[in-house]
C-alpha positions as CSV (number, residue, x, y, z in Angstrom):
1,M,136.3,176.5,67.5
2,S,137.7,174.8,64.4
3,A,137.1,171.0,63.4
4,K,140.2,170.1,64.4
5,R,140.2,171.1,68.0
6,G,136.9,169.6,68.4
7,F,138.4,166.3,67.3
8,M,141.6,167.0,69.7
9,K,139.6,167.0,72.4
10,I,136.9,164.3,71.6
11,G,139.9,161.8,71.4
12,W,141.6,163.4,74.4
13,F,138.3,163.0,76.5
14,V,137.4,159.0,74.8
15,C,141.2,158.3,75.7
16,L,140.3,159.7,79.5
17,V,137.6,156.9,79.6
18,C,139.6,154.6,78.3
19,L,142.7,154.9,80.7
20,T,139.6,155.2,83.8
21,G,138.4,151.8,82.6
22,F,141.6,150.4,82.8
23,L,143.1,151.9,85.8
24,S,139.6,150.5,87.7
25,E,139.4,146.7,86.2
26,G,143.4,146.2,84.0
27,W,144.9,147.6,87.0
28,A,143.1,144.6,89.6
29,A,145.1,144.4,93.0
30,T,145.7,141.3,95.4
31,Y,145.3,141.9,99.1
32,Y,147.1,139.5,101.4
33,V,146.1,139.3,104.9
34,D,147.5,136.9,107.4
35,S,146.4,137.7,111.5
36,V,149.7,136.0,113.1
37,D,152.4,138.3,110.8
38,G,150.4,140.9,109.0
39,N,150.2,144.5,110.0
40,D,147.3,146.6,109.4
41,S,149.9,149.8,108.9
42,R,150.8,147.9,105.6
43,D,149.8,148.2,101.8
44,G,148.8,144.8,102.2
45,Q,149.5,144.0,98.5
46,T,152.0,141.4,98.5
47,Q,152.9,138.7,100.5
48,S,155.9,140.1,103.0
49,T,152.9,143.4,103.6
50,A,150.0,141.6,104.3
51,W,147.7,143.3,106.2
52,R,146.7,141.6,109.9
53,S,142.6,142.0,110.4
54,I,139.5,141.0,108.8
55,E,138.3,145.1,110.3
56,K,141.0,146.1,107.6
57,V,139.4,144.6,104.9
58,N,135.8,145.1,105.7
59,A,136.6,149.2,106.1
60,T,138.5,148.7,102.4
61,R,136.9,150.4,99.9
62,F,137.8,147.4,96.6
63,N,137.7,147.6,92.8
64,P,136.2,145.5,90.3
65,G,138.3,142.5,89.4
66,D,140.4,142.6,92.8
67,T,141.0,139.4,95.0
68,I,141.8,139.9,98.9
69,L,143.6,136.7,99.7
70,F,144.1,135.3,103.5
71,R,146.7,132.6,104.6
72,R,146.3,129.2,104.9
73,G,146.7,127.5,108.4
74,R,145.5,131.2,110.3
75,V,142.3,132.3,112.2
76,W,140.5,135.2,112.1
77,R,138.2,135.8,115.4
78,S,135.7,138.5,113.8
79,Y,133.4,138.3,111.0
80,L,133.7,139.4,107.2
81,R,131.4,141.9,105.2
82,V,131.7,142.0,101.6
83,S,132.7,146.0,101.4
84,S,132.4,146.9,97.6
85,P,131.0,145.6,94.4
86,G,132.4,143.6,91.5
87,S,131.3,143.8,87.8
88,S,130.0,141.7,85.4
89,S,133.5,141.1,83.3
90,A,135.7,141.8,86.5
91,R,134.9,139.7,89.8
92,I,135.8,140.8,93.2
93,T,137.3,137.4,94.8
94,Y,137.9,136.6,98.4
95,G,140.2,133.1,98.9
96,A,143.0,131.9,100.5
97,Y,146.9,131.9,99.6
98,G,149.7,129.5,100.9
99,S,149.7,125.7,102.1
100,G,148.0,124.5,104.5
101,N,144.3,124.5,105.9
102,K,141.6,126.9,104.5
103,P,142.3,129.9,106.9
104,V,139.4,130.1,109.4
105,I,136.4,132.8,110.1
106,N,135.6,132.3,113.4
107,V,133.2,134.1,115.2
108,M,132.0,131.8,117.9
109,E,132.5,133.2,121.2
110,D,133.6,132.7,125.4
111,I,129.8,133.0,127.1
112,A,130.6,135.8,128.9
113,G,131.9,135.4,132.9
114,W,132.3,131.6,132.9
115,K,135.7,131.8,133.9
116,T,134.8,134.0,137.1
117,S,134.6,131.7,139.5
118,G,132.1,133.9,141.6
119,N,129.4,134.1,139.0
120,W,128.7,130.5,139.4
121,T,125.9,129.1,142.1
122,G,126.3,125.3,143.0
123,I,122.5,124.1,143.5
124,G,122.6,121.7,145.8
125,G,124.9,120.8,148.8
126,G,128.2,118.5,148.9
127,E,127.6,114.8,148.3
128,T,129.4,111.5,149.8
129,V,129.9,109.0,147.5
130,T,130.5,104.9,148.0
131,S,132.7,104.3,144.7
132,V,132.9,100.8,143.5
133,R,135.9,98.9,141.7
134,D,134.2,97.1,138.9
135,V,132.0,94.8,140.6
136,F,131.1,92.8,137.5
137,E,134.3,92.5,136.2
138,S,135.5,90.6,139.3
139,Y,132.2,88.8,139.7
140,F,130.0,88.3,136.5
141,E,133.1,87.7,134.0
142,S,135.3,85.4,136.7
143,G,132.3,82.4,135.8
144,N,129.6,82.8,137.7
145,F,127.8,83.8,134.8
146,S,129.0,81.6,131.5
147,E,128.6,83.2,128.2
148,W,125.6,81.4,126.4
149,D,125.8,78.8,123.4
150,L,122.9,79.5,121.0
151,K,122.7,77.1,118.2
152,V,119.9,76.1,115.6
153,D,118.8,72.8,114.7
154,S,117.6,71.0,111.4
155,G,113.8,71.6,112.7
156,N,114.6,75.5,112.7
157,D,114.2,75.7,116.2
158,L,116.7,78.1,118.6
159,F,118.5,76.5,121.2
160,I,119.9,78.1,124.2
161,T,122.3,76.5,127.0
162,S,123.9,78.3,129.7
163,N,125.5,77.8,133.3
164,P,122.2,76.0,135.1
165,K,122.4,78.0,138.1
166,Y,123.0,81.7,136.3
167,S,121.3,82.3,132.4
168,G,118.9,84.5,131.3
169,N,118.2,86.8,134.1
170,Y,120.9,88.5,136.6
171,A,120.8,91.1,138.8
172,A,123.1,93.4,141.2
173,Y,123.1,96.4,143.3
174,F,125.5,99.0,142.4
175,R,126.9,102.7,142.2
176,Y,129.7,104.4,141.3
177,D,131.2,107.4,141.3
178,D,131.3,110.5,138.8
179,Q,135.1,109.8,137.9
180,T,134.7,105.6,137.0
181,P,131.7,104.9,134.6
182,E,131.4,100.8,133.8
183,Y,130.0,98.4,131.1
184,L,128.2,95.4,130.8
185,Q,128.6,93.8,127.7
186,K,127.4,90.1,127.0
187,S,128.5,89.0,123.3
188,F,126.4,87.0,121.3
189,D,128.2,85.4,117.6
190,P,125.6,85.4,114.6
191,V,123.3,81.7,115.2
192,M,120.6,82.7,112.3
193,E,119.9,84.2,109.2
194,G,116.9,86.5,108.4
195,S,115.3,88.7,110.6
196,V,115.8,88.1,113.6
197,S,116.4,90.2,116.5
198,L,117.8,90.2,120.3
199,W,115.6,91.9,122.4
200,I,116.9,92.8,126.4
201,L,114.3,94.1,128.6
202,V,116.2,95.9,131.8
203,D,114.3,96.6,134.8
204,V,116.2,99.1,137.1
205,Y,114.5,99.0,140.5
206,D,115.3,101.7,142.0
207,T,115.6,101.6,146.0
208,W,116.2,105.6,146.7
209,S,113.6,108.0,145.9
210,T,116.7,110.3,144.6
211,M,117.6,108.2,141.5
212,S,117.4,110.4,138.1
213,S,115.8,108.4,135.6
214,T,119.3,108.3,133.7
215,I,121.1,106.9,135.7
216,L,121.1,103.6,133.5
217,R,122.2,105.1,130.3
218,L,122.1,101.8,127.2
219,L,124.0,102.2,124.2
220,S,123.2,99.3,120.9
221,P,123.5,99.3,117.3
222,G,119.7,98.7,117.2
223,G,118.5,101.0,119.1
224,V,116.6,101.9,122.7
225,E,113.4,102.4,124.0
226,W,112.0,103.6,126.9
227,M,108.7,100.9,127.4
228,N,107.7,102.0,131.1
229,G,107.4,103.3,134.3
230,A,106.3,102.5,138.5
231,I,106.7,103.0,141.6
232,R,106.2,101.2,144.0
233,K,106.6,101.2,148.3
234,S,108.1,98.1,149.8
235,G,107.9,98.3,153.6
236,S,110.0,101.3,154.6
237,E,111.8,101.3,150.2
238,I,110.3,103.6,147.6
239,Q,111.1,101.5,144.7
240,F,111.5,102.9,141.3
241,F,111.2,100.8,137.8
242,N,112.5,102.2,134.6
243,R,111.8,99.4,131.7
244,F,114.1,99.8,128.6
245,R,113.9,97.8,125.3
246,V,117.3,97.2,123.8
247,W,117.7,95.6,120.2
248,G,119.9,94.8,117.7
249,D,120.6,91.8,115.3
250,W,122.3,88.6,116.3
251,N,126.3,89.8,115.1
252,M,126.3,92.6,117.3
253,S,127.2,93.1,121.0
254,P,124.3,95.5,123.0
255,W,126.2,97.5,125.7
256,I,125.0,98.9,128.8
257,K,126.7,101.7,130.6
258,L,126.0,102.5,134.5
259,T,126.7,106.1,134.5
260,S,128.1,108.0,137.5
261,D,125.8,108.2,140.4
262,T,125.8,108.3,144.3
263,Q,123.2,105.9,145.9
264,W,122.7,101.8,145.7
265,H,120.8,100.6,142.8
266,K,119.5,97.0,141.1
267,I,119.6,96.3,138.1
268,E,118.0,93.0,136.7
269,I,118.5,91.8,132.7
270,Q,116.4,89.5,131.2
271,F,116.4,88.2,127.5
272,K,113.5,87.7,125.2
273,I,113.6,86.3,121.8
274,H,111.5,86.7,118.4
275,S,111.6,86.1,114.8
276,Q,110.1,87.2,111.8
277,E,110.5,84.0,110.1
278,G,109.1,80.9,110.3
279,Y,108.2,78.4,113.7
280,H,110.8,78.6,116.3
281,K,110.8,76.9,119.6
282,I,113.0,78.2,122.5
283,Y,115.0,76.4,124.7
284,I,116.8,76.8,127.9
285,D,119.1,74.2,128.4
286,G,117.2,71.6,126.7
287,K,114.0,72.3,128.4
288,L,111.3,73.9,126.0
289,V,110.5,77.2,127.4
290,H,108.0,78.9,124.6
291,S,106.8,78.7,120.8
292,S,105.6,81.2,118.9
293,Y,104.8,81.1,115.1
294,G,105.5,84.7,113.0
295,L,106.5,88.1,113.9
296,D,105.9,88.6,117.5
297,T,104.5,91.9,117.1
298,N,103.1,92.4,120.7
299,A,106.6,91.4,122.4
300,V,106.7,94.7,124.2
301,N,103.6,94.2,125.8
302,G,104.2,91.0,127.2
303,Q,102.9,88.6,124.7
304,G,104.1,86.1,122.2
305,V,107.5,85.1,123.1
306,S,108.2,85.0,126.6
307,Q,110.4,86.8,128.8
308,L,113.3,84.1,130.0
309,Q,113.6,84.3,133.5
310,A,115.8,81.2,134.3
311,G,118.2,81.3,137.5
312,P,118.2,83.3,140.7
313,S,119.3,87.0,140.5
314,A,122.3,87.9,142.5
315,S,122.2,90.4,145.7
316,L,124.8,92.9,146.5
317,R,125.3,94.2,150.2
318,S,128.6,95.7,151.7
319,G,130.5,94.3,154.9
320,T,131.6,96.1,158.2
321,S,135.0,96.5,157.0
322,G,134.3,97.5,153.7
323,D,134.4,94.3,151.7
324,I,131.3,93.6,149.1
325,F,129.8,90.5,149.3
326,L,127.7,88.7,146.6
327,D,124.8,86.5,147.4
328,N,126.7,86.1,150.7
329,V,130.4,85.5,149.2
330,R,132.9,87.6,149.2
331,V,134.3,89.4,146.3
332,S,138.0,89.6,145.8
333,G,139.3,92.7,145.3
334,A,136.2,95.0,145.7
335,V,136.5,97.7,148.2
336,T,134.6,101.0,149.2
337,T,136.6,104.6,149.4
338,T,134.5,107.3,150.7
339,I,135.2,110.9,148.9
340,T,133.7,113.7,149.0
341,T,132.3,115.9,146.0
342,G,130.5,118.7,145.1
343,P,127.6,120.1,143.5
344,K,126.9,118.6,139.6
345,V,124.9,121.6,138.3
346,W,126.2,125.2,138.5
347,S,124.6,128.3,137.6
348,M,125.3,131.6,136.4
349,S,123.3,135.0,135.2
350,L,123.0,135.4,131.4
351,N,121.6,138.1,129.4
352,Y,121.6,135.9,126.1
353,N,120.4,132.0,125.7
354,P,123.9,130.5,123.8
355,V,121.8,128.1,121.6
356,R,124.0,126.3,121.1
357,V,127.4,125.1,123.5
358,L,130.8,123.8,123.5
359,L,132.4,122.9,126.5
360,S,136.0,122.2,126.7
361,G,135.7,122.0,122.9
362,T,133.0,119.4,122.9
363,E,129.3,120.5,122.1
364,Y,126.9,118.7,124.2
365,P,122.9,118.3,123.8
366,R,121.0,121.2,125.6
367,A,118.7,119.7,128.4
368,R,114.9,120.2,128.2
369,T,114.5,121.4,131.9
370,R,117.0,122.7,134.9
371,D,116.5,119.7,136.6
372,E,117.8,117.3,133.7
373,V,120.8,118.6,133.8
374,N,123.8,115.6,133.8
375,A,126.8,114.5,132.5
376,T,124.6,113.5,128.7
377,A,122.7,116.9,128.6
378,R,124.7,118.8,129.9
379,W,123.6,122.6,129.9
380,Y,119.7,124.6,130.3
381,Y,118.9,128.3,129.3
382,D,116.2,129.7,131.9
383,S,115.2,132.3,129.3
384,A,112.1,133.6,131.9
385,A,114.8,133.4,135.1
386,K,117.8,134.5,132.2
387,R,120.3,131.7,133.8
388,F,121.9,128.9,132.3
389,Y,122.8,126.1,133.8
390,V,125.9,123.5,133.0
391,Y,126.9,120.2,135.1
392,A,130.0,120.1,136.2
393,L,131.8,118.3,139.2
394,S,133.9,121.2,140.3
395,N,133.2,124.9,139.8
396,P,132.7,125.5,135.8
397,A,135.4,128.2,135.6
398,T,138.3,125.7,136.2
399,Y,136.5,122.3,135.4
400,Y,136.6,123.4,131.7
401,S,139.0,124.8,129.4
402,S,136.3,126.8,127.8
403,I,132.4,127.8,127.5
404,Q,131.6,129.1,124.3
405,F,128.7,129.7,122.2
406,P,128.0,130.6,117.9
407,G,128.8,134.2,119.4
408,H,127.1,137.1,119.2
409,S,127.6,138.5,115.5
410,P,124.2,137.1,113.8
411,Y,126.6,135.7,110.8
412,A,130.4,134.6,110.7
413,V,129.8,136.0,106.8
414,F,127.9,138.6,105.7
415,V,127.2,140.1,101.6
416,P,125.2,143.1,101.2
417,P,123.9,144.0,98.1
418,Y,127.0,144.1,96.5
419,N,126.9,142.0,92.8
420,Y,129.5,140.0,91.4
421,V,131.4,138.6,94.1
422,T,133.5,135.5,94.6
423,I,134.2,133.9,98.1
424,Q,135.9,130.3,98.1
425,N,138.4,128.2,99.9
426,L,137.3,129.3,103.4
427,D,136.0,127.4,106.5
428,I,133.8,129.7,108.4
429,V,132.8,128.7,111.5
430,G,129.9,130.2,114.1
431,G,127.3,132.9,113.4
432,Y,124.7,133.1,116.3
433,V,121.5,133.0,113.2
434,M,123.8,131.5,110.5
435,G,127.4,131.0,108.8
436,V,126.7,133.1,105.5
437,S,124.0,135.3,105.4
438,V,123.3,136.7,101.4
439,N,120.8,139.6,101.1
440,G,120.3,140.9,97.7
441,A,123.2,140.1,96.2
442,D,122.8,139.5,92.1
443,H,125.3,136.9,90.8
444,L,127.3,135.5,94.1
445,I,129.6,132.1,93.8
446,I,130.9,130.6,97.1
447,E,132.5,127.8,96.2
448,N,135.0,125.0,98.1
449,C,134.0,126.6,101.2
450,D,133.3,124.7,104.2
451,F,130.9,126.8,106.3
452,G,127.9,126.3,108.7
453,R,129.7,124.3,111.8
454,Y,128.2,125.5,114.9
455,A,126.0,127.8,113.3
456,G,123.0,128.4,115.6
457,R,120.3,128.1,112.5
458,Y,121.8,127.8,109.4
459,G,124.2,127.3,107.2
460,I,123.6,130.0,104.6
461,M,120.5,131.9,103.6
462,T,119.7,133.7,100.6
463,L,117.0,136.3,100.8
464,H,116.0,140.0,100.5
465,N,117.7,142.8,101.5
466,S,115.4,143.9,104.4
467,P,114.1,146.4,105.3
468,N,114.4,147.0,101.2
469,T,113.4,145.2,98.2
470,K,116.4,144.3,96.6
471,T,116.4,140.2,95.8
472,S,119.0,138.1,95.2
473,N,119.4,136.4,92.5
474,R,121.6,133.9,89.9
475,G,124.0,132.7,92.6
476,I,126.3,129.9,92.6
477,I,126.9,127.6,95.7
478,R,129.1,124.7,94.7
479,N,131.8,121.9,96.2
480,C,131.2,122.9,99.7
481,V,131.1,121.2,102.9
482,V,127.9,122.2,104.7
483,D,128.1,120.3,108.1
484,S,126.0,121.5,110.8
485,G,128.8,119.9,113.5
486,K,126.4,118.6,115.4
487,K,126.7,114.9,116.3
488,F,124.7,113.9,118.6
489,K,120.9,112.7,119.0
490,M,117.9,114.2,121.5
491,D,115.0,113.0,122.9
492,F,113.0,116.6,121.8
493,Y,113.2,118.5,118.9
494,P,115.5,121.7,119.8
495,N,114.5,124.0,117.5
496,Y,118.3,124.2,116.0
497,P,120.5,124.3,114.1
498,E,117.8,124.0,111.2
499,D,118.8,124.2,107.4
500,G,122.1,123.9,106.2
501,I,121.0,125.7,102.5
502,K,118.4,128.0,102.5
503,L,117.0,130.0,99.2
504,Y,114.8,132.3,101.2
505,N,112.0,134.9,100.2
506,G,113.4,136.9,97.1
507,S,115.8,133.7,95.9
508,N,115.8,133.3,92.5
509,Y,117.8,131.2,89.6
510,W,120.3,129.5,91.9
511,E,122.8,126.9,91.3
512,V,122.9,124.5,93.9
513,Y,125.6,121.9,93.2
514,G,128.4,119.4,94.1
515,N,127.9,119.7,98.0
516,T,128.2,118.4,100.9
517,V,125.4,118.6,103.5
518,R,125.8,116.8,106.7
519,D,123.5,116.4,110.1
520,W,121.0,119.4,110.0
521,G,118.2,119.8,112.1
522,H,115.6,120.7,109.6
523,A,116.3,120.8,106.3
524,G,119.5,120.1,104.2
525,I,118.7,122.0,101.6
526,S,115.6,123.9,102.0
527,I,113.8,126.2,98.9
528,Q,111.4,128.3,100.9
529,A,109.0,131.7,99.7
530,D,106.1,132.6,102.7
531,N,106.3,136.2,102.2
532,T,104.3,137.5,99.0
533,Q,106.1,139.9,98.1
534,F,108.8,137.9,96.9
535,T,109.5,134.7,95.0
536,S,112.0,131.4,95.3
537,S,111.4,130.3,91.7
538,Y,113.8,129.1,88.8
539,N,116.3,127.7,91.1
540,K,118.2,124.4,90.5
541,V,119.8,122.0,93.3
542,Y,121.2,119.1,91.6
543,R,124.1,116.9,92.0
544,N,124.6,117.2,96.1
545,T,125.0,114.8,99.0
546,I,122.4,115.0,101.6
547,T,123.2,113.0,105.1
548,A,121.8,113.0,108.7
549,A,123.4,109.9,110.6
550,N,124.3,111.7,113.4
551,V,120.9,113.6,114.4
552,D,117.7,113.0,115.8
553,Y,115.3,115.0,113.0
554,C,116.2,116.0,109.4
555,R,115.2,115.5,106.0
556,G,117.3,116.1,103.1
557,L,115.7,118.4,100.6
558,N,112.2,120.9,101.2
559,I,110.3,123.5,98.6
560,E,107.5,125.6,100.6
561,G,105.9,128.2,99.3
562,L,102.6,130.2,99.3
563,P,100.8,130.4,96.2
564,G,102.4,132.1,93.0
565,I,105.8,132.5,94.6
566,C,107.8,129.4,95.0
567,R,107.9,127.6,91.3
568,Y,109.6,126.2,88.4
569,N,112.4,125.2,90.7
570,E,114.1,122.2,89.8
571,I,115.7,119.6,92.3
572,T,117.4,116.9,90.2
573,R,120.1,114.2,91.0
574,N,120.9,114.3,94.5
575,L,121.5,111.5,96.8
576,I,119.7,111.7,100.3
577,R,120.8,109.2,102.6
578,F,119.8,108.5,106.1
579,T,117.5,111.0,107.2
580,T,115.1,110.3,109.6
581,V,112.3,112.7,107.9
582,R,110.7,112.7,104.5
583,N,111.4,115.1,101.9
584,Q,108.6,117.8,101.4
585,I,107.5,119.0,98.2
586,N,105.2,122.0,97.9
587,G,104.9,124.9,96.0
588,E,103.8,124.7,92.0
589,Y,105.1,123.5,88.7
590,N,108.4,122.2,90.5
591,I,110.8,119.3,89.4
592,F,111.7,116.6,91.6
593,A,113.3,114.4,89.5
594,Y,116.4,111.3,89.1
595,N,117.3,111.3,93.0
596,I,118.4,108.9,95.2
597,I,116.6,108.5,98.4
598,D,118.2,105.7,100.8
599,T,117.0,104.9,104.1
600,V,114.4,107.2,105.9
601,K,114.0,106.0,109.3
602,N,111.5,107.5,111.7
603,T,112.7,110.0,114.5
604,A,112.8,108.4,118.0
605,H,110.7,111.8,119.6
606,R,108.0,111.9,117.6
607,I,104.6,109.8,117.8
608,H,103.9,110.1,114.1
609,G,105.9,108.7,111.4
610,T,108.1,110.6,110.1
611,G,110.2,107.9,107.6
612,Q,108.2,108.9,104.4
613,G,110.5,108.9,101.1
614,I,108.6,112.2,99.3
615,S,105.6,113.9,100.9
616,L,103.0,115.9,99.9
617,E,101.3,117.9,102.3
618,G,99.9,121.6,101.6
619,Y,100.4,122.5,105.2
620,D,100.4,126.2,106.3
621,G,99.0,127.3,103.6
622,Y,101.5,126.1,101.0
623,A,100.8,125.6,97.1
624,C,101.0,122.2,96.0
625,N,100.2,121.2,92.8
626,N,101.1,121.1,89.2
627,N,104.2,118.9,91.0
628,G,106.5,116.7,88.9
629,I,108.3,113.5,90.9
630,Y,109.9,111.7,88.1
631,N,112.7,109.0,87.9
632,N,113.5,109.3,91.8
633,V,114.4,105.8,93.5
634,V,113.1,105.5,96.6
635,L,113.8,102.6,99.1
636,N,114.5,101.4,103.1
637,C,112.3,103.5,103.9
638,D,110.0,103.3,107.5
639,E,107.3,104.4,106.5
640,P,105.6,104.4,102.7
641,G,107.8,105.8,100.0
642,I,105.9,108.4,98.4
643,Q,102.5,109.7,100.4
644,V,99.7,112.5,99.4
645,W,98.7,113.5,103.1
646,G,95.1,115.3,103.7
647,Y,94.1,116.6,106.4
648,S,92.4,119.7,108.3
649,G,93.8,122.9,107.8
650,T,96.3,121.0,104.5
651,T,96.2,123.1,100.6
652,N,94.7,121.1,97.2
653,K,96.9,118.6,96.1
654,Y,95.7,118.8,92.5
655,G,98.1,118.2,88.9
656,N,101.1,116.4,90.7
657,R,102.5,114.2,88.4
658,F,104.2,111.0,89.8
659,I,105.7,109.5,86.9
660,N,108.8,106.6,86.3
661,N,109.7,106.7,90.6
662,I,110.9,103.3,91.4
663,V,109.6,102.2,95.2
664,F,111.4,99.7,97.0
665,D,111.0,98.1,100.5
666,C,109.2,100.5,102.1
667,G,106.8,100.7,105.1
668,K,109.3,98.8,107.2
669,N,109.0,99.8,110.3
670,S,105.8,101.6,110.3
671,I,104.3,103.2,113.2
672,E,101.4,104.6,111.1
673,N,99.8,101.1,110.0
674,Y,101.4,101.3,106.6
675,A,103.8,97.9,107.4
676,G,105.1,97.5,103.5
677,M,103.5,100.3,102.1
678,G,105.2,101.7,98.7
679,I,102.5,104.4,97.6
680,V,100.1,105.9,100.4
681,I,97.0,108.3,98.8
682,E,94.9,109.0,101.5
683,D,91.0,109.8,100.9
684,H,90.6,113.2,101.8
685,S,88.8,115.9,99.9
686,T,92.2,118.1,99.6
687,V,93.3,115.2,97.9
688,Q,92.6,115.7,94.4
689,G,93.1,114.7,91.2
690,N,97.1,114.0,90.5
691,T,98.7,111.2,88.0
692,Y,100.1,108.1,88.4
693,M,101.8,106.4,85.8
694,N,104.9,103.7,85.2
695,N,106.0,103.6,88.4
696,L,107.3,100.6,89.6
697,V,106.5,99.5,93.5
698,F,108.5,96.4,95.0
699,N,108.0,94.6,98.4
700,P,109.8,91.7,99.2
701,G,107.1,89.5,101.3
702,Y,104.4,91.9,100.4
703,T,101.1,91.8,97.7
704,N,99.5,94.6,98.8
705,T,101.7,97.6,98.3
706,I,99.9,100.2,97.7
707,F,96.9,102.2,100.1
708,Y,94.5,104.3,97.7
709,R,91.7,106.3,99.4
710,G,91.6,103.7,102.2
711,E,91.8,100.4,100.9
712,R,95.3,98.4,100.7
713,I,95.7,97.4,97.5
714,P,98.5,95.8,94.9
715,V,99.8,97.1,91.9
716,S,97.5,95.7,89.4
717,T,94.1,97.2,91.1
718,F,95.7,100.2,92.1
719,N,96.3,100.5,88.0
720,S,92.0,99.6,87.7
721,R,91.4,102.8,89.3
722,N,91.6,104.9,86.9
723,G,89.2,107.9,86.5
724,R,88.1,107.8,90.5
725,N,89.0,111.2,92.0
726,S,90.2,112.7,88.8
727,D,93.2,110.8,89.0
728,A,95.2,109.1,86.4
729,I,96.8,105.6,86.9
730,G,98.1,103.2,84.5
731,S,100.9,100.9,83.5
732,N,102.6,100.8,86.8
733,L,104.4,97.9,87.9
734,A,105.2,95.1,90.8
735,A,108.4,93.7,90.1
736,N,112.2,93.2,91.3
737,P,113.6,96.4,89.6
738,L,117.0,93.9,89.6
739,F,119.2,96.5,90.5
740,V,123.0,95.7,90.1
741,N,123.6,95.3,93.9
742,V,120.8,97.4,96.4
743,N,123.2,96.4,99.6
744,V,126.3,98.3,98.3
745,G,124.1,101.3,97.0
746,D,124.6,100.4,93.1
747,Y,121.0,101.1,91.4
748,R,121.7,100.9,88.1
749,L,120.1,98.4,86.3
750,Q,121.1,94.6,85.6
751,S,119.9,93.4,82.0
752,G,116.4,91.8,81.9
753,S,115.3,94.7,84.7
754,P,111.9,95.2,84.1
755,C,112.3,98.6,83.9
756,I,114.4,99.1,81.0
757,N,112.2,100.7,78.1
758,A,109.0,101.1,80.7
759,G,109.1,104.7,81.5
760,R,107.1,107.7,80.4
761,N,108.7,110.8,78.0
762,V,108.3,113.7,80.7
763,G,110.6,116.1,78.8
764,L,114.3,115.7,80.7
765,S,117.5,114.5,78.8
766,V,119.5,112.8,81.0
767,D,119.7,110.3,84.1
768,Y,121.0,110.5,87.5
769,N,124.7,110.2,86.2
770,G,124.2,112.8,83.1
771,T,123.6,109.5,80.6
772,T,121.2,110.7,77.6
773,V,117.7,110.0,78.4
774,P,116.1,108.0,76.5
775,R,118.8,105.6,75.2
776,G,115.9,102.6,74.2
777,S,112.7,102.8,72.4
778,A,111.6,104.4,75.9
779,P,112.7,106.3,79.1
780,D,113.5,103.5,81.8
781,I,111.9,103.5,85.0
782,G,114.0,105.0,88.8
783,A,117.2,107.0,88.4
784,F,119.6,105.4,85.9
785,E,119.3,104.7,82.0
786,Y,120.5,101.4,81.6
């Protein structure tokens, strides 16, 4: 072969290689998908020749640089599976085109067989119900019970003036049919500033043994709590006593909702007043009835301020002609009508747990048992008997327009080990386990999506590719709305949904930022490694907003991992508000800094306090050492703002550094005997040497704000404990941090704040707002550099 011919062959080969690369990446195609006007037999490469189905998309092999666009305003009822990898220079992108709402990928399904009437069996026989038209409107609100007149005199005493005949204590028998639940409301105008609460004690005297414990539902801005229950026999009657406590600020209006029932019952409402400030006397119609001093801590047990029980109760009976009488006075216009209804609970055979249930498009709580299914907790699944129970006033097949669950597909979007893929601008709904599953994919980007709504357990989970060992690394989740869709509270822990965003075994170097995460059942965002084969390390979680105001159990952030596999994660500059469970920091060498944690309440269904701000525990064998907790603002927690736990079975907690944090007004409503405590460090062998430096701890009205290894002490004494148990303690402050406006959530520092230039350099360069640190002679304490 001549040199010339050899050179020409090499040239053609080079050209062929270049052309192949140009065709595969330079000539990237765009595909359109329209679930209404599309057709899978077309080429999909223009809007007028769009494909129709996700099945077509899932079955197509795409080239690096290709884009697949779903039409806005359309819905697809099948899961999306990424079918091809992109490349570092040419990503594959799934997105949207057109105008309107985001394209919806919805894998929720109807529960099989629910539309067939013959599949349902009614629990119990027909019932005869007598309906009473608004007794309360025709009697209580027509002048027989006047509104109370409340005022505070110059001596700071509280006066209550009302109708001499009826005041403070009133009762009636009632029953309502399921179609007309009624409400009784007593409104109170603001009468006093400070920490003054109205307590309403409600006794329900049930004279029928068939009464459900849920006959009375109390709705209050403040809260509701069961107090006690009792049963007694009076003559031939069996009486059930169910007492609730309802509380709210004076300027609130507690509501009492009388739910549906089939029997006559008696309700009696009493009022109790207590104050957290000053000395008060309580008067009724000018007569001193009780005095109290200070906080009435034993009010629930009947001690302290007495119950107000002036005035007789009202009784109700029905006449022979169907009239209703109160105290032997006929109530005008209130008549009885008799109707016959069917069973209220129905069941059908179902061989899978639906996990979450939507009835006519509305999600309802699950009941704990079959017998507790009612108008509020409308469903229950018996896994042993494989039966599904639903509340309905007639056969569910006709009573509801739909009965749905998250769907049989474990996910709505699945990403296998294909790298360099972008998913954007989609609305992803359902998934029996999760909305989005990422299994061993690197360099994935998920942005501007909505996902997690009605997912069974997780909004998104990233992890290794089971059963293989391909991990998921260097992905991005940004600017998404991760909302569970759950908008109700339950009185027990249901174990679902769990985490909104979960970086699980084999998730490393992810960036999660700019997301809004709402209403999950375990954590808004979680990093976890519990398999020693895989690490979850070097992830960055920042500038996310996490809230959980609508659910009963949720923490904002969670890090946990076995020794050596959950390290060097950074959780910074996040806003966590209105949650009910502590943020848990475990693992090793993780950074938790410049976060704002505002309002953590104790959850109602746990006997122990859950309302800590930041918690280090080392439970379940997870490591908990050498973590940095820096420059956080923690405030308005029911329990301590920071707590380092020690109890049997936990790992050693050592080398952790708590520096430059502000802990403000915590221990507000502690049920763990930590009232007023900002920081709690328990005295236990697993709580070893840690660092507590340059923190500001302030709680208005409290001097002792630190619980240190068994002693309640002020911050100054805490500083003197330096060196004990190998703890490094010093330069902590006890002073008002002087936030700009704590009432509106502005936690920047005012001029003159003791936090300015009072911090310690921890190696971080920007504050919550991205401002350079430090701006003065030293970093400031808290999340904002002045």
